[in-house]
N, C-alpha and C positions, 0 to 999 in steps of 0.2 A: 510613527514608524520606529520599530525598535533598532538599537544600533546594531549592526552586523559588525562582527569581529573579521581583522584582515584575513586570516586562515579560512574563516567559513566563507568570505566574499571569494578568494581564489577556489576555494573548493566549487560554489556556485558557478562562477563564468567556467571553469573547466568543464563541468557537466552541461552548463547551457551550450557550448560549443560540439558537443557531442552530438545534440539534438539539431545543430545549425545544418541542415541538409544542403541549402543552398549557397553555403557561403558568404551570405549578406549579414552577419551577425545579428540574425533573426531566427526566431521558430515559430512554428504552426501552433496556433493557440490551443489546438487538438492534442500537443504534446507536453502541456502544462502538468496535466497529473501524471505521467511518466515522469517527466523531471522533477516533480516533487519528490517521486518515490525513488528516483535515482540518489536524490540527496536525502535519504533515508527518513523520510517524512511517511505516514503512512494515511493521506486523506481519503475519505471516503470520496465516493463519487459525487455525493451532494457537497461536500466540502469544496471540491474541485469547482464545480458549476458556479458555487457563491463565490470563489476567489476570481473565476473569469467573467461571470457576468459584468459587462459595461467594460470590458476591457478595451481601452484605448478606442473608444468610438467606434466598435466593431470591427476593429483591424484583425485580419486573418493569420498577420505574422506581427511577433512583439521582438523589442529589443530588450537586453538584459535590464536595463532601467525600469521597462514595464513588468517585467517578471517580479522584481524585488518586492514590491508591496503584496503581491500575491503570495510569494514565499514566506514574506513576516506573518501575514493574517494565518496561512496554512499551518503555521509553527506554534501558532499561539492557539489552536484547537485542541482542546485537551479531550477529546471524545474517544480517545485510545482504550479499549478495553484491557483489563489485567489478565493475569493468569486465572486470577479465582473467578472473574466474570466469566471467563470463557469455560472454565470447569462448571461451574454451576450451571451454566447454559446446557452444556453437553451432558452432563449425567443423567436426563431427562432420557435418552436415549440408551443409557447403560442397563437393559432389561435385566440382566444376568447379575448387576453390580461385581462386575469382574475389570471395571474400569476400561472396559474395550467396548466399541461401536462397530457395527455391521459396516464394511466400507461402501456398500450401495446405499444403504440409509444415510451415511453420512454425505456421498456424492447427491443425494437427492435433495437433502437439507441444504446444501450450497447452491443447488440451483433454482430453491423454491423459495428461500425466505431472506430476507433483508435486501440487502444488493445482491440480486441473483449474478449468478454465473456461468458461463457456456458450458457446454459439454467438455470441451478442451479444458479451459481454466480449470475446473472443478477435478477432472482426470490429472491435469500438470499437479496441482495441490497433493494429490493424495498417492502420488506415483512413488513407489517405493514404503509406502506406510504400512500396506496390507499385509496379514500374516498370510500363512498357507491356508488359511480357512476362511479368509477375506474380512478378517476382522482388524481395526484400527484402533490402537492404544491411545486412550484420550490423552495422556500425558505426552507421547510423542508428537501428537497432531497439534497440541497447542505450542507445543516448543518450536515444532516445524513452522507455523504461520508467525508466530511472535518473532523469528530470526531473521536478523537483516539480510537481504540479498547477500551471495557470496561475493566476498572482497571489499564491503562496505562496512563502516564502522558502525557501532552502536550508537546510539544517541546521547548517550552516557559518556562516552569516549570523545565528544567534542569538546 
């Protein structure tokens, strides 16, 4: 397991406590993905499944010591797309070559390709990005999905 710096460990423990809803210094195994995301990692659902498979002999709740190897493993996954990767994939939907995509079409893509999102998840992602004609700027969309959640540091700031 890679060495975790003291500041990073403090951040992990602090975030872990937020997800400890019973006050027993453990979290539900189903919260691991959200905890990883709260720690500014962006694991896919498949990555979360891989890091939680075989977690502490099938326990439904895990301690921070059990979470650390999962965190380290998820942190090492480098399958995060770049701006250029996203742009290349989205320009296919820019039929008028104006660097815009019809919001309804983008929502459909989010709900049917890759790790499929629910209606609400897709709507939440697109909220505030559509212009008066129902179009979404490719640049604004990519920057929006690549930005860390409010109040969290970028990985580069660690």
